[in-house]
C-alpha positions as CSV (number, residue, x, y, z in Angstrom):
1,M,108.1,109.2,107.9
2,R,109.0,110.2,104.3
3,F,109.9,107.6,101.8
4,S,112.5,108.4,99.2
5,R,111.4,109.2,95.7
6,S,112.6,111.7,93.2
7,S,109.5,113.8,93.0
8,V,108.4,114.9,96.4
9,V,105.2,117.0,96.1
10,P,106.1,120.6,97.1
11,L,103.6,122.8,98.9
12,C,101.8,125.0,96.4
13,K,101.7,128.7,97.0
14,C,98.1,128.6,95.8
15,G,96.8,127.2,99.1
16,E,96.2,124.2,101.3
17,L,93.5,122.6,99.1
18,A,95.5,122.8,95.9
19,S,98.5,121.3,97.8
20,L,96.3,118.4,99.1
21,D,95.0,117.8,95.5
22,A,98.6,117.7,94.2
23,L,99.6,115.2,97.0
24,V,96.6,112.9,96.4
25,D,97.1,113.0,92.6
26,A,100.8,112.2,92.9
27,F,100.2,109.4,95.4
28,A,97.4,107.9,93.2
29,E,99.9,107.8,90.3
30,E,102.3,105.8,92.5
31,M,99.4,103.5,93.4
32,K,98.4,103.0,89.8
33,A,102.0,102.3,88.7
34,K,102.4,99.6,91.5
35,L,99.0,98.0,90.6
36,R,99.9,97.9,86.9
37,E,103.2,96.3,87.6
38,K,101.7,93.7,89.8
39,A,98.8,93.0,87.4
40,Q,101.3,92.5,84.6
41,G,103.2,90.1,86.8
42,G,100.1,87.9,87.2
43,Y,98.7,89.3,90.5
44,T,94.9,89.4,90.0
45,G,91.8,88.8,91.9
46,W,91.5,92.1,93.9
47,D,87.8,92.2,93.0
48,D,87.1,88.5,93.8
49,P,84.2,88.4,96.3
50,D,85.8,85.3,98.0
51,W,88.8,87.5,98.9
52,A,86.7,90.4,100.0
53,V,86.2,91.9,103.4
54,S,85.7,89.3,106.2
55,E,83.5,89.5,109.2
56,R,86.7,88.8,111.3
57,P,89.3,91.2,110.2
58,L,93.0,90.4,110.9
59,D,92.2,86.8,111.9
60,P,95.5,84.9,111.2
61,E,93.4,82.0,109.9
62,D,91.5,84.2,107.5
63,E,93.1,84.6,104.1
64,T,91.3,87.8,103.2
65,V,92.3,91.2,102.0
66,W,92.4,92.3,105.7
67,Q,95.2,89.7,106.3
68,A,97.1,90.9,103.3
69,L,96.8,94.5,104.5
70,H,98.1,93.5,107.9
71,E,101.1,91.8,106.3
72,H,101.9,94.8,104.2
73,V,101.7,97.2,107.1
74,G,104.6,95.2,108.6
75,K,106.6,95.7,105.4
76,G,106.2,99.4,105.6
77,D,105.5,100.4,101.9
78,P,102.8,103.1,102.1
79,V,101.8,102.6,98.4
80,D,101.1,98.9,99.0
81,I,99.2,99.8,102.2
82,A,97.1,102.3,100.3
83,N,96.4,99.8,97.5
84,F,95.1,97.2,100.0
85,A,93.0,99.9,101.7
86,A,91.5,100.8,98.3
87,F,90.6,97.1,97.8
88,I,88.8,97.1,101.1
89,W,87.1,100.4,100.3
90,N,85.9,98.9,97.1
91,A,84.7,95.6,98.7
92,Q,82.7,97.6,101.2
93,G,80.7,99.2,98.4
94,S,82.4,102.6,98.7
95,G,83.7,102.3,95.2
96,S,80.4,101.8,93.5
């Protein structure tokens, strides 16, 4: 599935690894832009330990980052999904 945006990352003639780097860099910029927009709108707390990774992921009674991720998967925005995945990655200690 491709989402519409004006600057699709073209494959680079310099090889697969350079193309992957360009893709990740472009996607990270989209992630940052969305996170900045939400933070300026008052959405905070992504690093709050009480909202961090639960022992019971995707439990409907559990208001954690896992539940938020599950809800955003249903909405289908890959940037939001990646941002929630980054929150989980950070909460699991991968970001330290």
